[in-house]
C-alpha positions in Angstrom: 0.1 0.0 0.1 1.3 3.4 -0.7 1.5 6.2 1.5 -1.0 9.0 2.1 0.7 11.1 -0.1 0.9 8.7 -3.1 -1.0 9.5 -5.9 -4.9 8.4 -5.5 -6.8 7.1 -8.5 -10.2 7.7 -6.9 -10.9 11.0 -4.8 -10.8 10.2 -1.1 -13.9 10.1 0.7 -14.6 10.9 4.2 -14.7 7.8 6.6 -18.4 8.0 6.7 -19.1 7.9 3.0 -19.3 4.4 1.2 -17.8 4.6 -2.1 -17.3 1.1 -2.1 -15.1 -0.6 0.4 -13.3 -2.5 -2.1 -12.6 0.3 -4.3 -10.5 1.8 -1.4 -7.5 -0.5 -1.9 -6.3 0.7 -5.2 -3.0 1.9 -4.4 0.0 0.3 -6.2 0.6 -3.3 -5.2 4.2 -3.4 -4.6 6.6 -2.7 -1.5 6.0 0.5 0.3 8.7 3.4 -0.7 9.5 6.6 0.9 7.3 9.3 0.9 6.3 10.3 -2.7 7.7 13.8 -2.3 11.1 12.3 -1.8 10.9 9.7 -4.6 12.2 11.0 -8.0 9.3 8.8 -9.9 11.8 8.6 -13.0 15.2 9.8 -14.4 18.0 7.9 -15.5 19.2 6.0 -12.5 15.4 5.0 -11.7 15.1 3.4 -15.1 18.5 2.0 -15.2 17.8 0.3 -11.9 14.4 -1.4 -13.5 16.5 -2.5 -16.5 19.0 -4.0 -14.1 16.2 -5.8 -11.9 14.7 -6.9 -15.1 17.7 -8.5 -16.2 18.1 -10.3 -12.7 14.5 -11.8 -13.1 15.3 -12.6 -16.8 18.2 -14.8 -16.0 17.0 -16.2 -12.7 13.3 -16.5 -12.5 13.2 -16.9 -16.3 15.6 -20.0 -16.0 13.4 -21.4 -13.3 10.4 -21.3 -15.6 12.4 -23.3 -18.3 12.3 -26.3 -15.9 9.6 -27.9 -18.0 12.2 -28.6 -20.7 14.4 -30.3 -18.1 11.5 -32.2 -16.8 10.9 -33.7 -20.3 14.6 -34.5 -20.8 14.8 -36.0 -17.4 11.5 -38.2 -17.7 12.3 -39.5 -21.4 16.2 -39.8 -21.0 18.4 -38.8 -18.4 16.5 -40.1 -15.1 14.2 -42.4 -17.0 14.7 -44.8 -14.4 13.0 -42.4 -11.9 9.4 -41.7 -11.6 8.0 -38.5 -12.7 7.0 -37.8 -9.3 10.5 -37.9 -8.2 11.8 -35.7 -10.9 9.2 -33.4 -10.1 10.7 -32.7 -6.6 13.5 -31.0 -8.4 11.2 -28.1 -10.0 9.1 -28.0 -7.1 12.0 -27.1 -4.8 13.2 -24.5 -7.1 9.9 -23.1 -7.4 9.3 -23.1 -3.8 12.3 -21.1 -2.9 11.6 -17.8 -3.9 8.3 -17.7 -1.9 9.7 -19.6 1.1 12.7 -17.2 1.4 10.8 -14.1 0.5 10.0 -13.3 4.0 13.7 -13.5 4.9 15.1 -11.6 1.7 12.3 -9.1 2.2 13.3 -8.1 5.8 16.9 -7.8 4.9 15.8 -5.5 2.0 14.1 -3.2 4.3 17.0 -3.4 6.5 19.3 -2.0 3.7 21.2 -5.1 2.5 19.8 -5.1 -1.1 23.2 -5.3 -2.7 24.4 -8.2 -0.4 21.3 -10.1 -1.4 22.0 -9.7 -5.0 25.5 -10.7 -5.0 25.1 -13.7 -2.8 22.2 -14.9 -4.4 23.7 -14.5 -7.8 27.0 -16.2 -6.9 24.8 -19.3 -5.3 22.7 -19.4 -8.4 25.2 -19.4 -10.8 27.7 -21.5 -8.9 25.0 -24.3 -8.3 24.6 -23.9 -12.2 28.2 -24.8 -12.8 28.3 -27.3 -10.0 25.5 -29.2 -11.5 27.6 -29.5 -14.7 30.7 -30.7 -13.1 29.2 -33.3 -11.1 27.3 -34.7 -14.3 30.5 -34.7 -16.2 32.3 -37.0 -14.0 29.7 -39.7 -14.4 28.3 -39.3 -18.0 30.0 -39.4 -21.6 28.8 -37.4 -24.3 29.4 -36.5 -28.1 28.4 -33.8 -30.5 25.8 -35.6 -32.1 23.5 -36.8 -29.5 22.0 -35.9 -26.1 23.9 -36.6 -22.8 22.6 -40.4 -22.0 22.1 -41.6 -18.4 23.4 -45.2 -18.4 21.7 -47.4 -15.6 21.2 -44.1 -13.5 22.1 -44.5 -9.8 20.1 -42.9 -7.0 23.0 -40.6 -5.6 23.1 -39.2 -9.4 19.5 -38.1 -8.9 20.6 -36.4 -5.5 23.4 -34.7 -7.3 20.9 -33.0 -9.7 18.5 -32.2 -6.9 20.8 -30.6 -4.6 22.6 -28.4 -7.2 19.6 -27.6 -9.5 16.6 -27.9 -7.1 18.0 -26.7 -3.8 21.1 -24.8 -4.7 19.8 -22.8 -7.6 16.4 -22.2 -5.6 18.2 -20.7 -2.6 19.8 -18.4 -5.1 16.8 -17.3 -6.7 15.0 -17.1 -3.2 17.6 -14.5 -2.1 17.0 -12.2 -5.3 13.5 -12.5 -6.3 11.9 -10.2 -3.6 14.6 -7.4 -3.6 14.5 -7.4 -7.4 10.9 -6.7 -7.3 11.1 -4.3 -4.3 13.7 -2.0 -5.7 11.3 -0.2 -7.9 9.7 1.3 -4.7 12.9 3.2 -4.1 12.5 5.1 -7.2 8.9 5.3 -8.1 5.6 6.3 -6.4 3.2 7.4 -9.0 4.3 5.0 -11.6 5.5 2.1 -9.4 2.8 -0.5 -10.4 4.2 -0.1 -14.0 7.6 -0.1 -12.9 6.9 -3.4 -10.9 5.1 -4.9 -14.0 8.0 -3.9 -16.2 10.8 -5.7 -13.7 8.2 -8.8 -13.5 8.1 -9.1 -17.5 11.7 -10.0 -17.1 11.0 -13.6 -15.8 8.7 -13.8 -18.7 11.1 -12.7 -21.3 13.8 -15.2 -19.7 11.3 -18.0 -19.6 10.8 -17.6 -23.4 14.2 -17.4 -24.5 15.7 -20.1 -22.2 13.5 -23.1 -23.1 14.1 -22.2 -27.0 17.8 -22.1 -26.3 18.1 -25.2 -24.3 15.9 -27.2 -26.6 17.9 -26.4 -29.6 21.4 -26.8 -28.0 20.7 -30.1 -26.1 20.6 -32.1 -29.5 23.8 -30.3 -30.9 26.4 -30.0 -28.1 25.0 -32.3 -25.2 23.8 -31.6 -21.8 26.8 -30.2 -20.2 27.7 -27.9 -22.8 24.1 -26.7 -23.0 23.8 -26.1 -19.3 27.3 -24.3 -19.3 26.2 -22.0 -22.1 23.2 -21.0 -20.3 25.1 -20.5 -17.3 27.2 -17.9 -19.2 24.0 -16.0 -20.3 23.0 -16.0 -16.7 26.2 -14.7 -15.3 26.6 -11.9 -17.9 23.0 -10.9 -17.1 23.5 -10.9 -13.4 26.6 -9.0 -13.6 25.1 -6.2 -15.6 22.1 -6.1 -13.8 23.9 -5.7 -10.4 25.9 -3.0 -11.8 22.9 -1.0 -13.1 20.9 -1.1 -9.9 20.8 1.6 -7.2 19.2 2.0 -3.9 17.9 5.1 -2.2 17.6 5.9 1.6 14.4 4.7 3.5 12.8 6.2 6.0 12.4 4.6 9.6 9.4 2.1 9.5 7.0 1.1 12.3 7.1 -2.5 13.4 3.9 -4.2 12.2 1.9 -6.3 14.5 2.0 -9.5 13.0 -0.2 -11.3 15.4 -3.2 -9.1 14.3 -2.7 -10.2 10.7 -4.2 -13.6 11.9 -7.3 -11.9 13.3 -8.0 -10.6 9.9 -10.6 -12.8 8.2 -9.9 -11.6 4.7 -6.2 -12.2 5.0 -6.6 -15.8 6.3 -8.9 -16.4 3.1 -6.1 -15.1 1.1 -3.5 -17.3 2.6 -5.5 -20.4 2.4 -6.4 -19.4 -1.3 -2.7 -18.9 -2.0 -1.7 -22.2 -0.7 -4.5 -23.9 -2.7 -4.0 -22.2 -5.8 -0.1 -22.5 -6.1 -0.7 -26.5 -5.7 -2.3 -26.5 -9.1 -1.6 -23.4 -11.1 1.7 -24.4 -12.5 0.7 -27.7 -13.9 1.1 -26.5 -17.7 4.4 -24.8 -17.1 6.1 -28.1 -15.8 4.2 -30.7 -18.2 2.8 -29.1 -21.3 5.8 -29.9 -23.1 5.7 -33.5 -22.2 1.8 -33.8 -23.0 2.3 -32.3 -26.3 5.1 -34.9 -27.0 3.1 -37.7 -25.7 0.2 -36.7 -27.9 2.2 -36.2 -31.1 1.4 -32.7 -31.6 4.9 -32.2 -33.2 8.3 -32.2 -31.6 9.2 -28.7 -32.7 6.1 -27.1 -31.7 6.0 -29.1 -28.3 9.4 -27.7 -27.7 8.0 -24.1 -28.1 4.8 -24.8 -25.9 6.8 -23.3 -22.7 8.1 -20.5 -24.6 4.6 -19.7 -25.5 3.2 -19.9 -22.1 5.8 -17.5 -20.7 5.8 -15.1 -23.4 2.1 -14.7 -22.9 2.5 -14.5 -19.2 4.6 -11.3 -19.5 1.7 -9.4 -21.2 -0.7 -10.7 -18.1 1.5 -9.5 -15.6 2.0 -6.2 -16.7 -1.7 -5.7 -17.9 -2.9 -7.1 -14.4 -0.9 -4.5 -12.6 -2.3 -1.9 -14.7 -5.9 -2.9 -14.5 -5.5 -3.4 -10.5 -4.6 0.1 -10.0 -7.8 1.3 -11.9 -10.3 -1.4 -10.8 -8.9 -2.9 -7.6 -7.2 -6.4 -7.4 -10.0 -8.7 -5.9 -12.6 -9.4 -8.5 -9.8 -9.5 -11.1 -7.9 -12.0 -8.8 -11.2 -14.1 -8.7 -11.8 -13.9 -12.4 -8.2 -14.9 -13.4 -8.3 -17.9 -11.0 -11.3 -19.4 -12.5 -10.3 -18.8 -16.1 -6.8 -20.3 -15.5 -8.4 -23.2 -13.9 -10.4 -23.7 -17.3 -7.4 -23.5 -19.4 -5.9 -26.4 -17.2 -9.0 -28.3 -18.1 -8.5 -27.4 -21.5 -4.9 -29.2 -21.9 -6.9 -32.6 -22.3 -8.4 -31.0 -25.6 -4.8 -30.2 -27.0 -4.3 -32.7 -30.1 -3.1 -30.6 -32.8 -0.8 -27.4 -33.5 -3.8 -24.9 -33.3 -5.2 -26.2 -30.0 -1.7 -26.1 -28.3 -1.1 -22.9 -29.3 -4.5 -21.4 -28.2 -4.3 -23.3 -24.8 -0.6 -22.1 -24.0 -1.5 -18.5 -24.9 -4.7 -18.3 -22.9 -2.9 -20.2 -20.0 0.0 -18.0 -20.0 -2.0 -14.6 -19.9 -4.3 -15.6 -17.3 -1.9 -17.5 -15.1 0.6 -14.5 -15.4 -2.1 -12.2 -14.4 -2.9 -14.3 -11.5 0.8 -14.2 -10.1 0.7 -10.4 -10.4 -2.9 -10.1 -8.7 -1.9 -12.4 -6.1 0.5 -10.1 -4.8 -1.7 -7.1 -5.5 -4.6 -8.4 -3.1 -2.3 -9.0 -0.4 -0.8 -5.6 -0.6 -4.2 -4.3 -0.5 -5.1 -6.1 2.7 -2.5 -4.1 4.4 -3.9 -1.3 6.7 -0.6 0.8 6.4 2.3 1.2 4.3 4.4 -0.6 7.1 2.5 -3.9 6.8 2.8 -4.6 3.2 6.1 -6.4 3.2 5.2 -8.4 6.4 1.6 -9.7 5.1 2.9 -10.2 1.5 6.1 -12.3 2.7 4.1 -14.6 5.4 1.2 -15.3 3.0 3.9 -16.1 0.2 6.1 -18.3 2.6 3.1 -20.2 3.7 1.9 -20.4 0.1 5.2 -22.0 -0.7 4.1 -25.4 0.6 1.5 -25.6 -1.9 4.2 -25.2 -4.5 6.3 -27.6 -2.9 3.8 -30.5 -3.1 2.3 -29.8 -6.5 4.6 -31.1 -9.0 5.2 -34.3 -7.0 1.7 -34.9 -6.5 0.9 -34.2 -10.0 3.9 -36.6 -11.2 2.4 -39.2 -8.8 -1.0 -39.1 -10.3 0.5 -39.2 -13.8 2.3 -42.3 -13.2 4.6 -44.1 -15.8 1.8 -45.0 -18.0 1.1 -41.2 -18.4 -2.6 -41.2 -17.4 -3.2 -37.3 -17.9 -6.7 -36.9 -16.9 -5.5 -37.5 -13.0 -3.3 -34.5 -12.6 -5.3 -32.3 -14.9 -8.3 -33.0 -12.7 -6.3 -32.4 -9.6 -4.8 -29.1 -10.6 -7.9 -27.6 -11.9 -10.1 -28.9 -9.2 -7.9 -27.3 -6.6 -7.3 -24.3 -8.4 -11.2 -23.9 -8.5 -11.7 -24.8 -4.7 -8.9 -21.9 -4.1 -11.4 -19.6 -6.0 -14.0 -20.1 -3.0 -11.4 -18.7 -0.6 -10.9 -15.7 -2.8 -14.6 -15.1 -2.7 -14.3 -15.2 0.9 -11.4 -12.8 0.9 -13.5 -10.4 -1.3 -16.6 -10.3 0.9 -14.4 -9.9 4.1 -12.1 -7.1 2.7 -15.5 -5.2 1.7 -17.0 -5.7 5.2 -14.2 -4.6 7.3 -12.9 -1.1 8.2 -11.3 0.9 5.5 -7.2 0.4 5.4 -5.3 3.4 7.0 -3.3 5.0 4.3 
């Protein structure tokens, strides 16, 4: 929530006038910033910082969203003797860590440790990628004409991948994600939502580029060289991005009363809705490419499915941030949740190129909007600017358990026989159940006292 001096999209009404209780929560859904009178709201330094944060998310969160390519490769070749559920733990840990560590990195950001977080997180992320390759090179042979092949894979080889790609890279991303998103509040007040949307679009751009890059390089130069090449891109983006970003002095903040959060019915509904929705919403990101290959849609187009999803997600994230400032995030979040559930059901109807492209685009737009609106709703429930970081961090940390269990549960339901109706029904069903929680969040947010700005 923005301070009282931030620009307001609707006129401030006296407390006894009811303009619509939900419409009062329309301030930009991002980390609180200093008083708008002290924020430049533009300028070379501000936009260079946004560009640097964009590069950070491009190279980290964008790389994470490319796990669907690795999931397919592992399931069909590299770890073919392991179940899809076991392989999915690698991706689910990667995806969980940015949310689970958000409460820690957010607190350190508020305490003035932005560059420490970015440097340490970037080093861990890149080192894990290199370590990932070095360990595997000791165990596998490769040539320039075919993929790395896993010959009679052993359990310890699986855990090498898990510890480096799943846990190590996940921790690195967990340290960089929230600070990279929150840095926009140091430089923008009136256009903060737009700036945050631009930063978030970096993850969509990265998750469009990396799947294409990885899919094209794997058959040509082998697994280790592919990971190494993508690692160089990540390293270069992180170095340039960190050099471009600048912080500004922050004002003293009041310590929020965390206990009071859990007496807020709207906030409790938001937490439960986040937990349930994260258990189902990422199914196409991880499994769409494998589904397309299994249904003979076409190898080349199947490889582009994840890139299409993530590219469309960039539009959804920016558009959602813009619309949330105008109409409020609550009803938009509810609608996007239901439509996203519908697109997951629609995966079962993908049997040719046209349906694959259509479902991928629709899912990408609405799931991308869902992520942006989830953060916007949590921020809008804060009763003061000092609560935004704590409320958002706690909810995302608790919601990370849904992310952690989602892919393994979906993989277990899929089985080695690839029975697709099971994980699709689970993912879409639990996402629809989360919509009930968001209805409760909307109702309770409308009946409680208006937030203090």
